[in-house]
N, C-alpha and C positions, 0 to 999 in steps of 0.2 A: 149598596146603601146600608146605613146602620140604623137600627132602631134601638132606643134605650128607654127604659122606664124611669121616669123622674122619681127620685127617692126622697123620702121625708127628711127634712133637715131640722124640724122643730120650729120652723118659721111659718107663721100663718099667712093665709092669702091676704089678709088686711095689712100685715107687715110688708108684704111684697108690693102691694099697691102704694103704700105710704112711701116706700123707698123709691119707687118710680116717680112719684110726685116730687120728692125732694130733688131728684136728678133733673127733672124738667125745670124746677124752680131755681136751680143752681145758677150762679152768675154766668153770663155768656162768655165763653172763651173768646179771646181776641188774638188774632195773628197780627202783631204789630209790625210796622215797616222797619226796615234796616237802615243803618246810617247811610246818608247820601241819597236815599230814595226821595223822589219828588212827591210833594203832598200839596193839598190846597187847604188854606185856612178860610173858613166861612164865618164871617162876623154876624152878629145878631141883626145888623141892618140888611143882611143879604149880600154885602160886598164880599168878593172873593179875592184872596191874595195868594200869589204863588210862594211856595216854600220848599224846604228840603229838611230831612232829618239831620240835625247837627250831631246829636248824641243819643244813644239809647243805653239805658242802664236798667236791667230787669224790666219792670213794668212802667218805667218812667221814660218819657220822650222829651228831648229838647229840640225844638223846631226853629230854624232860622227863616225869617221872612226875607225873600231874596230881592225885594224892591224897597227903596227908602221909605220907611214908615215911622211916624212918631209913636210915642207910647200910647197904648190903647186905653180908652176909658174902662173903668171897672165893670160897667154894665155890658160892654162888649166881651170882656173876658168871661163873664158869667154865662154868656150865651154862645160862646165860640164853639164851632164844630170843626173837626179835622176830617178831611176826606182823602182817600188814596185808593189806588187800584192794587189788587192782588189776584192770584188765580181763582179765587172764589167769587170775584166780582168787585163792585165798587163799595168800599167800606166807609161808614160814617161813624165817628165816635166823639164822645165828649169826656171831660174830666175836670179836675181841679187845676186851673191855669194861673200861672204867675208869669211875670215878664221882667226882662232886664235888657239894657243896651250892651252890646258887645262888639268885638271887631268884625263879626259877621253880620252886624245890623241888629235889628230887634229880635231877641230870642224869647221864645215861649216855652215854658216848662209845663208839661202836661203830666199830672200824677193821677193815680187811681182811674185809669181809663175805663169807660163804660161804653159797650157797643150799642149803637142806636139801630143800625140795620146793615145788611149786605144786599146790595142790588145786583142781581145776577146779570152780567153782561154777555154771558155765553153759556153754552150747554155745559153740563158737568163733565169734568175730565173722567174718562173711564180707563182703568188700568187692569192688567192681568194680575190676579192675586188669589191665592188659595188660603182662605181663612175659615176657621170652624164657625158653623152657624147652627143654632137650634130653632126649630119651628114648632109652634103649638097652636092648635085651633083655638079661637077666642073663647069658646064655651068650655074648654078643658079646664080641669083643676090641676094643681101641682102633682097629684098622684097618677095622672093619666100618662100614657106614652107620649113622647115627643119625637119628632123627626130630627135626627142628627146627620148633617152632611157638611159640605164645604162649598165655597164659592169658586167660580172659574174666573170671573172678573167682577169689578164693582165700581160704583161711582157714588157721589153724594145723593143721587136720585133713585138708585136701585142697584140690582146686581143680577148676575147669571149664576144659577146653581149647577153643580155637577149633576149628571143623570141620577134622578131620585125617584123611587117608586112611591105610589100613593099620593101623587100631587097632580092636580088637574087645573086647567085654565079657569080663572075667576075664583079659585080658592083664596080664602083670607086667613092669615096667620099672625100671631104675635111672634116676634123673633128676638133672639139675642145673638149678636155677631161679635166675635172676638177679633180685634184688629191689632191691638198692641199688648204684648205680654205684660202682666202685672197691673193692668188697668181694668176698670169695669167694662163689660161688654156694651156695645151700642145696642139700644133697645128701641122697640116701637112696633108698629103694625105694617103689614105688607100684603099686597094682592098679586097673585099670579096673573100676568098679562099675556103670556104666550109660552108655548112649549115647542121647541124646534124638533126637527126630525131625529136628532140624536138623543132626545129625551131630556135636554137641558131646559130648565124653567127660568123664564125671566120674571123677576120680582120688581114691583114698583113700591117705593116706600110711601104708604098712604098716611102714616102718622109717625112722626119722628121729631124729637125736640130740636130746637135751634142749636143747642150746644152739641148734640150728637151729630147733627148734619155738618157742623163746623169741624168736628173731629174727623169726619170722613173726607171733607175737602182737604184738610191738612195731610191726611194719610195718603190720599191719591196723588197729591202733588209731590210729597216727599219721595214716593217710590217710582215716579215717572222715569227717572234715570236708570232704574233697574230693569233688566230684561224680563224678569219675572219675580214675584214675591211669593214665598212659601212660608206660612206661619209655623213657628217653632213647635207648636203643640201638635202639628200633623206628623212630626217626626218622633214623637214620644209614644212608646208602646203602652205605658201605664199613665193614667191621669189624662187621657185624651179628652179634649173639650171640657176640662175642669172648669167649673163655675157656670156652665150653661145648663141651667135647670138640672143640676146633677151634683151629688156629693158622695161621701164615702159609702161603702157597700151597705146593702140591706141587712 
């Protein structure tokens, strides 16, 4: 296990709290469906129409309604919701909708999509992944030691730590988890729910933003096809866990 002392960066605790609030308040990331994927169009009246993705360009979707449908009243377009399934669950979104008739039938163009909710239809996917993670007791300040270790596996609901000293069941921590190089860490609070005979601790995410949980869902699904994921930072001799409550030397 590695212990490191958090080093002063010139950033106050208030600044760190404000940064966390900005992340939580950031627009929710949306995993949009791909071309030809089936979707459901829910009208303001509650009527549901089957559709499929005709075209996807960046964050804009064009959806074809696959049953004969006349042009929709503007009030229906304003209240229209798109539903579809992905590995994270059942997704519902809305956006700025326009329509036109085409060879595929009535086409709906959805711009500036906004996530409404993700209804979990299944347990979170768990994958083997070695990612750097920093843990700090909630009452600690940035100058106190933090626990630096790495994960054995993880999901959008929690993770399993490599054997780590100084951790007991029911302990609570703030955490920073690095999953994708070059992007901010996933942050939140976690509780130790179990420790197995090998000393590996199971963590449950007790407080995590919707956007960060969505990042974890995407991460776990993206690496399902890999036998194992090892974070590049774990292979670096210098700069290990850079950005996790740590900066240049004291």
